[in-house]
N, C-alpha and C positions, 0 to 999 in steps of 0.2 A: 618627453619623447614624442616623436612624430613619424609619420609614414608618408612616403611619396605615393600618390594616387593619380593616375592619368584618367582624364575625362574627355569625352567628346561633347562639345557644346555647339548649338546652332550658331552660325556666324554672327547674327544680331546680338545674341546673348554674350558671346565672347567680346564683341566690340564694346558693349555697354560696360562690361566689367573693366575693360582697358580704360575707358573714359573715367570711370569712378576712381580707378587706381591713379591715374594722372591727376585728377582733381584733388585727391587726398594726398598726393605725393608719397604714395606707398607702392610696394611691388604688387604685381598682378597676383603672385602667389599669396601674399598676405591678405589681400582683399578677398580673393576666392576662398581662402581658408576661413576667414571671418564670416563670410556669407553662409558657408556650409555649416559652420558651428552654430550660428544663430538659427538657421533653419532647423537643425537637429533639436536645439533647446526649445524652440517654439512648438515643435511637434511633441516634445516630451512633456511640456508643462502647459496645461490649459490656461487660457487668458493671458499668456505672456507674448509680448512682441518686443522688438528692439527699435529704438529711435536714437537719433543723433542729438546731442546737447553739447554745444561749444566744441565740436569736432570729435567728441567721444561718443561711443555707442553705449547705451544703457538699457538694461532690462526694465520693461514697463508693463503695467497691466494694460491690456488693449484699450486704447483710447483714453487712458486715465493716467494715474500717477506713476512715477518711477517706483520700482520695487523697494528701493532703499527708503523711500518716504513712507511707504506702508509699514515697513518693518520698524522704522523709528517710532511711529505712533503705537504700533503693537507692543513695543517694548515698554511703553508707558502704561499699558494695560495688562502687563504680565503675559503677553502673547495670547491674550484672550481673543478668539476670532469674532465672537458676537459683539463685544464691546468696541473692537477696532472697526468692524464693519459699520456699526451704528455711528461712530464718530466721523468716519470718512464718507458716509452715504454710499457704501459699497455693499455688494452682496457678500454673504459669508463665503461663498464659493470663490469670489475674487480674492478675498483676504487669504483664504486657505491656499490658493495658487501662489500668492506672494510668499507665504510661509514655507511652502514646499520648495520653491525656488531657492529661498534663503538657506534652507536646510542643506541643499545640495551644493550651493556656491556661497558659503558664509564669508569667505575672504573677500570676494568681489563686493558683496553688499556692505560688509563692515568697512572696507576701504572707502566706499562712497559716503557712508555716514560720517566717517572721520574727516574726510575732505570737506564735507558740508559744515561740520561743526567748527572747523578751523578757519572758515572764511571770515574775513573782516568786512566791515561796512564798506570800506573803500573798494575791496574786490567785488562785492556785490554791485556797487554803483557802476563799476566798469562794465559789468555784464548786463546790468539793467539800468541804463542811464536815467530813467524816470523814477527810480526807487527813491523813496523818502523815508527818513528816520523819524519815528515818533516815539516819544517817551511817555509811559503811562505809570501812574503811581496807584498803588492799592489803597483803598480807604483804611485809615488808621483804626485799629481795634481799640475800643474803649476798655480800660481796665477798672475794676471796682476796688 
């Protein structure tokens, strides 16, 4: 469900939104709605900002990792804030912000995690041409 809302914007702001819409090949309405939605979420969740990755917008910790990356690590620690923060060199408040965002938008974050887990090396290489694949083996355990 959505609602039509009319806004008055300064000429410069309206023109900048038009340029962004043209560059992204999206409608002015889509871009404006996305901007407002992101602004609302950023104001609702401490430490959250939105950045573009490969033409898609993702929730991120300000100046840091994407929220899905924090959640993926947190899952390995049973969603423990302190352990996740220590592992990622983040403050517990930053990790809690990611957990709060995830709690409210689980489908968005789970979709990003699933997309990442489904990536093949060839897809990663296209995105990151300098990526190299290394194989490591674990030392063999001796049995008595």
